[in-house]
Legacy VTK file of the C-alpha trace (Angstrom):
# vtk DataFile Version 3.0
C-alpha trace
ASCII
DATASET POLYDATA
POINTS 275 float
58.816 107.262 89.829
62.431 106.112 90.179
62.686 102.428 91.048
65.921 101.107 89.527
69.211 103.003 89.534
72.698 102.225 88.206
75.638 104.006 89.853
79.256 104.030 88.680
82.122 104.336 91.135
79.823 102.782 93.712
82.272 100.948 95.970
83.096 103.914 98.206
82.681 107.621 98.831
79.849 109.475 97.109
78.920 106.423 95.021
78.386 104.171 98.020
76.575 106.894 99.955
74.267 107.405 96.971
73.524 103.700 96.797
72.647 103.694 100.498
70.404 106.751 100.102
68.595 105.230 97.112
68.021 101.972 98.959
66.692 103.873 101.981
63.833 105.292 99.882
62.960 101.946 98.303
64.977 101.920 95.089
66.924 98.973 93.689
70.572 99.719 93.009
73.275 98.334 90.715
76.741 99.596 91.575
79.734 99.293 89.291
83.341 99.953 90.183
86.763 99.257 88.725
87.574 97.636 92.083
85.340 94.665 91.440
86.078 92.855 94.690
85.229 95.892 96.788
82.089 96.473 94.736
80.869 92.915 95.290
81.557 93.160 99.010
79.724 96.473 99.336
76.692 95.135 97.478
76.569 92.177 99.857
76.568 94.592 102.796
73.811 96.678 101.234
71.419 93.748 100.907
69.383 91.900 98.326
68.140 95.039 96.536
71.707 95.812 95.493
74.101 94.143 93.088
77.764 94.953 92.574
79.591 94.427 89.297
83.116 95.177 88.081
83.166 98.150 85.709
85.870 100.149 83.988
84.021 103.161 82.571
86.692 103.504 79.862
85.389 100.293 78.261
82.153 101.074 76.398
81.286 97.419 75.824
81.748 96.632 79.513
79.662 99.665 80.426
76.826 98.483 78.185
77.094 95.038 79.748
76.878 96.553 83.224
73.624 98.319 82.340
72.273 95.170 80.700
72.986 93.111 83.823
71.374 95.771 86.002
68.200 95.532 83.926
68.308 91.740 83.999
68.440 91.884 87.793
65.822 94.543 88.488
63.999 95.440 85.288
64.002 98.645 83.281
66.462 101.249 84.551
64.974 104.581 85.554
68.216 106.433 86.296
71.962 106.278 85.655
74.328 108.108 87.993
77.714 108.739 86.345
79.838 109.159 89.458
83.144 107.361 88.758
86.170 109.641 88.845
89.727 110.107 90.047
91.565 113.132 91.425
95.356 113.062 91.168
96.735 116.541 91.854
99.911 118.495 91.157
101.236 121.176 88.858
100.346 120.541 85.226
103.932 121.078 84.025
104.920 118.054 86.100
101.973 115.847 85.113
102.706 112.636 83.238
100.881 112.728 79.876
99.620 109.219 80.575
97.959 110.521 83.726
96.415 113.398 81.803
94.911 110.904 79.363
93.650 108.673 82.153
91.916 111.581 83.867
90.194 112.609 80.658
89.150 109.044 79.819
87.646 108.356 83.248
86.296 111.684 84.492
84.955 112.949 81.175
84.976 109.975 78.803
83.168 107.779 81.335
80.407 110.379 81.665
80.060 110.694 77.893
79.857 106.930 77.481
77.425 106.484 80.365
75.200 109.262 79.078
75.149 107.888 75.520
74.249 104.394 76.717
71.565 105.761 79.025
70.051 107.866 76.239
69.887 104.833 73.977
67.671 103.206 76.609
65.724 106.230 77.800
64.831 108.086 74.606
62.724 105.273 73.058
60.893 104.952 76.401
60.462 108.730 76.700
61.558 108.611 80.321
64.683 108.294 82.426
67.030 110.439 84.471
70.791 110.932 83.969
72.807 112.335 86.873
76.352 113.446 86.066
78.814 114.193 88.849
80.885 117.272 88.164
82.506 119.323 90.940
82.737 122.858 92.203
85.996 122.689 90.219
83.726 122.671 87.176
83.014 126.326 87.934
85.970 127.364 90.113
89.176 126.290 88.348
91.916 125.922 90.952
95.680 125.645 90.678
97.124 122.199 91.271
94.239 120.414 89.593
94.206 121.785 86.058
93.301 118.566 84.251
90.785 117.621 86.932
89.148 121.044 86.554
89.153 120.648 82.771
87.284 117.338 83.012
84.715 118.756 85.414
84.174 121.870 83.291
83.644 119.416 80.446
81.008 117.499 82.414
79.143 120.740 83.147
79.159 121.960 79.550
78.352 118.546 78.137
75.402 117.955 80.443
73.972 121.396 79.758
74.111 120.609 76.044
72.401 117.244 76.605
69.715 119.039 78.606
68.993 121.134 75.516
69.034 118.089 73.235
66.596 116.148 75.391
64.110 118.942 76.096
60.603 117.622 75.519
61.688 113.979 75.281
60.780 112.927 78.818
64.469 112.427 79.703
65.813 114.474 82.614
69.393 115.467 83.391
71.040 116.701 86.567
74.533 118.063 87.164
75.830 117.645 90.724
78.648 119.971 91.787
80.077 118.966 95.178
82.633 121.040 97.047
85.054 119.495 99.525
83.586 116.130 100.486
84.953 114.057 103.349
86.368 111.141 101.358
89.921 109.969 100.760
89.861 111.893 97.463
90.610 115.095 99.399
93.152 113.563 101.769
95.927 116.052 102.543
94.178 119.032 100.967
95.037 122.402 102.503
92.242 124.271 104.254
90.182 126.781 102.301
88.347 129.737 103.789
84.573 129.962 103.974
84.015 126.406 102.749
82.556 123.560 104.778
83.903 120.033 104.451
80.835 117.790 104.504
80.120 114.082 104.336
79.255 112.147 101.178
75.807 111.493 102.636
74.937 115.142 101.955
75.762 114.716 98.268
73.765 111.488 98.195
70.772 113.291 99.695
71.059 115.948 96.997
71.101 113.285 94.294
68.041 111.492 95.672
66.199 114.817 95.953
67.069 115.634 92.322
65.814 112.223 91.197
62.499 113.032 92.850
62.136 116.659 91.759
64.023 116.826 88.469
66.265 119.642 89.696
68.801 120.298 86.948
71.857 121.626 88.817
72.739 120.860 92.429
75.554 122.419 94.468
76.538 120.657 97.678
76.667 122.403 100.067
74.011 124.729 98.699
75.841 127.938 99.694
78.650 127.020 97.321
76.404 127.801 94.357
76.434 131.616 94.537
80.215 131.658 95.069
80.862 129.315 92.145
78.577 131.262 89.826
80.199 134.524 90.898
83.703 133.226 90.168
82.629 131.719 86.840
80.742 134.808 85.720
83.038 137.707 86.660
86.068 139.173 84.864
89.334 137.297 85.516
90.854 139.920 87.816
87.806 139.862 90.091
87.511 136.074 89.983
91.185 135.735 90.929
90.707 138.083 93.896
87.767 136.023 95.126
89.805 132.833 94.860
92.688 134.484 96.699
90.395 135.503 99.572
89.053 131.947 99.765
92.559 130.453 99.386
91.028 128.292 96.663
94.271 128.162 94.686
96.181 126.873 97.707
93.954 123.879 98.501
95.684 121.547 96.030
99.006 123.359 95.565
99.741 123.212 99.303
98.372 119.695 99.808
100.289 117.246 101.992
101.229 114.663 99.381
102.353 112.221 102.036
98.837 112.208 103.457
97.585 111.335 99.967
99.820 108.271 99.594
97.093 105.779 100.472
94.606 107.284 98.013
97.264 107.540 95.351
98.286 103.915 95.786
94.726 102.634 95.584
93.971 104.789 92.545
97.058 103.521 90.721
96.307 99.903 91.639
92.742 99.988 90.357
92.963 102.111 87.222
96.491 101.416 86.023
95.849 100.257 82.443
93.667 97.239 82.574
92.654 96.886 78.961
LINES 1 276
275 0 1 2 3 4 5 6 7 8 9 10 11 12 13 14 15 16 17 18 19 20 21 22 23 24 25 26 27 28 29 30 31 32 33 34 35 36 37 38 39 40 41 42 43 44 45 46 47 48 49 50 51 52 53 54 55 56 57 58 59 60 61 62 63 64 65 66 67 68 69 70 71 72 73 74 75 76 77 78 79 80 81 82 83 84 85 86 87 88 89 90 91 92 93 94 95 96 97 98 99 100 101 102 103 104 105 106 107 108 109 110 111 112 113 114 115 116 117 118 119 120 121 122 123 124 125 126 127 128 129 130 131 132 133 134 135 136 137 138 139 140 141 142 143 144 145 146 147 148 149 150 151 152 153 154 155 156 157 158 159 160 161 162 163 164 165 166 167 168 169 170 171 172 173 174 175 176 177 178 179 180 181 182 183 184 185 186 187 188 189 190 191 192 193 194 195 196 197 198 199 200 201 202 203 204 205 206 207 208 209 210 211 212 213 214 215 216 217 218 219 220 221 222 223 224 225 226 227 228 229 230 231 232 233 234 235 236 237 238 239 240 241 242 243 244 245 246 247 248 249 250 251 252 253 254 255 256 257 258 259 260 261 262 263 264 265 266 267 268 269 270 271 272 273 274
């Protein structure tokens, strides 16, 4: 039974929606976010079964402290949801190397750190559940988000390997692969074909269901799964044709960058280089 959950990137979007969904089924929730003020405010709104703490997932010591404080508040953690991530977009040739490094450190490094720290708690207890947020981009690599896709492919491969390492230990893992989710992360994105834009509450519902059932891989929306597996598992020429039909390679390349200014400004303000 899942009682106590820690969620990274919990101040908004999928992270906040997941916290709300967990609380709705009786769980206690610790949310961490690099925007500490927003995280504290959100936790206050969520009620006395939630706490909000500042957290930069690039800082392993701070991450360990976040999990320690969560356990001090609620008791033994039953699940860790590694959700924190950023999504700057643009052609890779134009990408600042510092931004490339930041993407890797947060989107992939944060998941590795969170998983290691969770395993150190869960393995001796022979129970616990790790949920790692990837993306449909972890199966369908799209132009205009090369480094983002690389990090999400990394999350998928890493979590599958951890699933093999933890088989028989009592520790569960789940990979969540959302498509286009209605948050400011996709502001300005061009429209794709055959793909629904859905709310973060749908992803949160998928996460809560996985915590209850132990489901190992979750696509949201569900119909995205067959398409993603088809693209990932077919020869390049066929995969490229499928992406062309779906306009998948235009979603980021043709994005309205002006419409992304607010997201970009907040992302830069909160993850600039705080260490």
